[in-house]
C-alpha positions as CSV (number, residue, x, y, z in Angstrom):
1,M,164.4,114.9,137.6
2,K,162.3,116.3,139.9
3,G,162.2,119.5,142.3
4,R,164.1,122.6,141.0
5,Q,165.7,122.8,137.8
6,L,169.6,123.5,138.0
7,D,171.2,126.3,136.0
8,G,174.0,128.1,135.8
9,W,177.5,126.9,137.8
10,Q,177.2,124.7,140.4
11,R,180.2,123.7,143.1
12,L,180.7,119.8,143.4
13,P,181.0,118.3,147.3
14,S,185.2,117.9,145.3
15,G,185.5,121.6,145.0
16,Y,185.3,121.5,141.2
17,D,182.1,123.2,139.8
18,V,179.8,122.2,136.4
19,E,178.1,124.3,134.7
20,F,174.6,123.2,133.7
21,R,171.9,124.9,131.0
22,H,168.1,124.2,131.5
23,G,169.4,120.8,134.3
24,I,171.7,120.2,131.7
25,P,175.0,119.6,132.5
26,V,177.4,121.3,130.0
27,R,180.6,122.3,131.0
28,L,182.7,121.3,133.9
29,S,186.0,123.0,135.7
30,D,188.7,122.1,137.7
31,N,189.4,125.3,139.7
32,G,193.0,124.8,139.6
33,R,192.4,121.4,141.2
34,R,194.1,119.6,138.6
35,G,193.8,115.6,139.9
36,V,191.5,115.7,143.1
37,L,189.2,113.1,141.5
38,S,189.7,110.8,138.9
39,E,187.0,111.4,136.0
40,S,184.8,108.6,136.6
41,E,184.6,109.9,140.6
42,L,183.4,113.2,138.9
43,C,181.1,112.6,136.8
44,A,179.3,110.5,139.1
45,E,179.5,113.7,141.5
46,I,177.4,115.4,138.6
47,E,175.2,112.3,138.6
48,V,174.2,112.9,141.8
49,L,173.6,116.2,141.4
50,G,171.7,116.5,138.1
51,G,170.3,113.3,137.8
52,L,171.9,112.3,134.2
53,S,174.8,110.2,133.3
54,V,177.5,112.2,131.5
55,E,181.2,111.6,129.9
56,A,184.3,114.6,130.1
57,G,185.3,115.5,127.2
58,E,189.1,116.6,126.4
59,W,190.5,119.0,129.1
60,V,191.3,122.5,127.6
61,D,192.9,125.9,129.4
62,G,189.9,127.9,131.0
63,E,188.6,131.2,131.9
64,K,191.0,131.6,134.6
65,P,195.4,131.0,134.8
66,G,195.9,127.5,135.8
67,E,191.7,126.4,136.0
68,R,191.1,123.6,133.3
69,E,188.0,123.3,131.8
70,A,186.2,120.4,130.1
71,P,183.1,119.8,128.1
72,L,180.5,117.7,129.3
73,F,178.1,115.1,127.3
74,V,175.0,113.1,128.8
75,D,175.2,109.5,128.1
76,G,172.6,108.9,124.9
77,D,170.5,106.9,126.4
78,A,169.1,110.0,128.3
79,F,168.2,111.8,125.1
80,V,164.3,112.0,125.8
81,E,165.1,113.3,129.2
82,V,167.1,116.1,127.9
83,L,165.0,117.2,125.7
84,G,162.1,117.0,128.0
85,R,164.5,119.6,129.9
86,L,165.0,121.8,126.7
87,A,160.9,121.4,126.7
88,R,160.3,123.0,129.7
89,A,163.2,125.8,129.1
90,S,161.1,126.6,125.8
91,A,157.9,126.2,127.7
92,A,159.2,129.3,130.2
93,L,160.3,131.3,127.5
94,F,157.0,131.2,125.7
95,V,154.9,131.7,129.0
96,D,157.8,134.8,129.7
97,R,157.7,136.7,126.4
98,F,153.9,135.9,125.5
99,H,152.3,136.3,129.2
100,K,150.1,133.1,128.2
101,P,150.3,129.3,127.7
102,V,150.9,127.9,124.2
103,D,147.8,126.5,122.9
104,A,146.2,125.0,119.1
105,A,146.9,128.6,117.3
106,D,151.0,128.4,118.3
107,V,151.9,125.6,115.8
108,D,154.5,127.5,114.7
109,W,156.0,128.0,118.0
110,D,155.6,124.1,118.7
111,R,157.7,123.2,115.6
112,L,160.3,125.4,115.3
113,E,161.5,125.1,119.0
114,Y,161.0,121.3,118.5
115,L,163.7,121.3,115.7
116,K,166.2,123.7,117.9
117,D,165.9,121.7,121.1
118,F,166.0,118.0,118.9
119,S,169.0,119.5,117.8
120,T,170.7,120.8,120.6
121,A,169.8,117.4,122.5
122,L,171.8,115.9,119.8
123,G,174.7,117.6,120.9
124,H,174.6,117.6,124.3
125,C,174.4,113.3,123.9
126,R,176.9,113.2,121.3
127,L,174.5,111.9,119.2
128,A,174.1,112.5,115.3
129,A,170.6,112.8,113.5
130,T,169.8,109.1,112.4
131,D,170.4,108.1,115.5
132,V,167.0,109.1,116.6
133,D,163.8,109.0,115.0
134,Q,163.0,112.9,114.7
135,D,159.1,112.3,114.3
136,A,159.1,109.8,117.1
137,C,160.0,112.4,119.6
138,F,158.1,115.3,118.6
139,D,154.5,114.4,120.1
140,G,155.9,114.1,123.9
141,Y,158.4,116.7,123.4
142,A,155.4,119.3,122.5
143,E,152.7,117.5,125.5
144,T,155.5,118.3,127.9
145,M,155.8,122.2,126.8
146,H,152.4,122.5,126.6
147,R,152.2,121.1,130.5
148,T,154.3,123.0,131.6
149,A,153.4,126.4,130.0
150,R,149.9,125.6,131.4
151,R,151.8,125.6,135.1
152,L,153.6,128.5,134.5
153,A,150.8,130.5,133.3
154,R,149.0,129.7,135.9
155,A,151.0,130.2,138.6
156,R,151.4,134.0,136.9
157,T,148.2,134.4,137.6
158,Q,148.0,133.4,141.0
159,P,148.3,136.1,143.8
160,P,151.4,135.5,145.8
161,V,151.0,134.3,149.1
162,E,151.3,136.3,152.5
163,P,153.0,135.3,154.7
164,E,152.0,134.4,158.2
């Protein structure tokens, strides 16, 4: 997905809300609007907004009276994209914490964040650890994380642009 990365609750055109974490849709709320749209129509709205095909899990009572919520699961074919979004989030965390890009001396960060994010991506896509070759995804993950960290670190050192 190009452009801004969605985070937090976003309103869909139908009036339902979808929660994004690091650009990944994770939960859907009907806001008490039972039956306004079919599940496939809702999932299509989410895909337009977030760029990922999703499926809703079982609806349960939500936090507010009359509200229902359902977990969202990303299509397993988008696993690498989900992992990439998590890599960009890990890069932002690193730059915020250490005020520099990830470099060769930070090898523990790469491996530890990768293992955490790999597991998280499996959960978002409802995949088992045996469904994806863990070693095959590492290089792409690390490259995405390092590239993003370099970009974010450069942006931190740029002076703010004065409005004209």
